[in-house]
C-alpha positions, 0 to 999 in steps of 0.5 A, spaced: 707 128 419 701 124 420 700 125 428 703 129 433 704 126 441 705 131 446 710 127 452 711 130 459 717 129 462 719 132 468 717 139 466 717 139 460 713 137 453 716 133 449 712 134 441 714 128 437 712 127 430 709 121 428 709 118 420 705 112 419 702 111 425 698 105 424 705 102 421 707 095 423 714 096 425 717 102 430 724 106 427 725 113 431 730 118 428 733 124 432 734 130 429 741 134 430 743 140 434 739 145 431 734 141 428 727 138 429 724 132 428 720 134 421 726 133 418 725 126 417 719 127 413 722 125 407 725 119 411 719 117 412 715 117 405 722 113 402 722 108 409 715 106 407 708 106 409 710 100 413 714 104 417 712 107 423 717 114 424 717 117 431 721 123 430 721 128 436 724 134 438 728 135 443 727 140 448 729 147 446 727 146 438 721 145 434 714 144 437 717 142 444 718 146 450 725 150 453 727 149 459 728 156 464 735 151 465 738 150 459 744 148 464 740 142 467 736 141 461 740 142 455 744 137 455 746 129 454 745 126 461 738 129 460 737 128 452 738 121 455 732 121 459 727 124 455 729 119 450 726 115 455 720 117 457 718 117 450 721 110 448 716 109 455 710 112 453 710 108 446 712 102 450 718 101 446 722 096 450 727 095 444 727 100 437 732 101 432 735 108 432 737 113 427 740 120 428 743 125 425 749 129 429 746 130 435 742 124 435 746 119 433 751 121 439 744 120 443 743 113 441 750 111 441 749 114 448 745 110 450 747 103 446 753 103 450 749 105 458 747 098 460 741 101 463 738 103 457 743 098 451 738 094 450 732 099 449 737 100 442 735 094 437 740 097 432 743 105 431 744 108 424 748 114 426 748 119 420 756 123 419 757 123 426 762 118 431 766 117 437 770 122 435 769 129 431 773 134 427 775 139 432 775 145 426 768 143 424 766 142 432 769 149 433 765 151 427 759 148 430 759 151 437 760 158 435 755 159 430 750 155 436 752 159 442 750 167 438 743 169 437 741 170 428 737 175 427 734 177 420 730 183 418 727 180 412 725 171 410 729 171 405 736 173 409 734 167 413 733 162 407 739 165 404 743 164 411 739 156 411 742 155 404 750 158 406 750 154 412 746 147 410 749 146 404 752 140 407 744 137 407 745 136 399 739 139 398 739 140 389 731 143 389 728 150 390 722 147 393 727 143 398 730 150 400 724 153 401 721 148 405 726 148 409 726 155 410 719 154 413 720 148 418 726 153 421 723 160 421 721 165 428 717 171 427 719 175 433 715 181 437 718 186 433 716 183 426 724 181 424 725 173 423 730 168 427 730 161 427 726 157 430 729 154 436 731 157 444 738 160 442 740 158 449 741 150 446 749 153 445 751 152 451 750 145 452 758 146 448 759 149 456 755 145 461 755 137 458 760 133 461 766 131 457 767 123 457 770 118 453 766 116 448 771 111 443 769 107 451 762 108 449 762 105 442 766 100 444 761 098 448 756 098 444 752 090 442 747 091 437 748 092 430 751 098 427 751 103 421 754 110 420 754 115 415 757 118 412 757 126 407 763 125 403 765 131 404 763 132 410 767 137 416 766 134 421 767 125 421 773 124 417 774 117 412 780 115 418 775 116 423 770 112 421 775 107 419 778 107 426 771 105 427 770 099 423 776 096 428 773 097 434 767 094 431 767 088 425 760 088 423 760 096 422 756 098 416 758 103 413 756 108 406 758 114 403 753 120 401 757 123 394 754 130 393 754 131 401 757 135 406 755 135 414 748 132 414 746 127 409 738 129 408 736 122 408 731 124 403 732 119 396 733 112 395 739 112 394 741 114 401 735 111 404 735 104 401 741 102 404 737 104 411 732 100 410 736 094 408 739 094 415 734 095 419 730 089 416 736 085 416 736 080 421 743 078 425 745 071 426 744 071 433 737 074 432 735 069 426 739 063 431 734 066 437 728 065 432 730 058 430 731 057 437 724 059 439 721 055 433 723 048 436 718 045 441 720 046 447 722 039 448 727 039 443 729 046 445 730 043 453 734 036 451 738 041 446 736 038 439 737 043 433 743 045 436 
């Protein structure tokens, strides 16, 4: 992280980790259910210095405020207003969005909603989609709706290695870094995770919706990444996503489950190519605007 911005939204303070703050291009990277924006440090490094990466901590996670009203604030409808407040803070009319798990669903909802669709220029979903495997979702809900407490930091690290095996982390330094960025000390000296234990109430309070309808409504360029061993999104779901959105780009990541960390060239290079690509419609608009005004008025060049 090169800079930290603090955005006030209603009564909550949102911490936004900024990588390459002076870069000419910007992408928003939004984390999963129980993670935080620090997970995208390696993504920022691999994207390179031409990309400013804005990585917010969702309320209840990382450095952001915890809510006194989880039933109101730890739900997607509120996260959408938080996301728009972040975009407004940075004066971003339209921006590419990379979302892991919950962060991907948040980007999908923004891109599908007529009131916010224009704010998402293109969307990358990391191991998530409009339909999730029920057993994988149940496992997530069961894990994050109960508090976790560890007597020693080493116990917390061991549990991280077990629970987040799907991240594909394959170095001791990687696991130690994840531990340092995930731990919070309790008053009695024991350890727990960084997040508010009540974030799991999202599974109770959030309103069910037809996310396939949301998926079909999206009009921006789309890419989905799936961990080869994902327990949350199947190959069949990815195939159906492509049938509903024929221009969808896909990437399968070997050696990962839910969800790839986006921390190495094999995972990030395809994302970078997608972010840098220009759709035919965008190119036509660029070409048209390059014509003299009188040719555009007469329709010359079309």
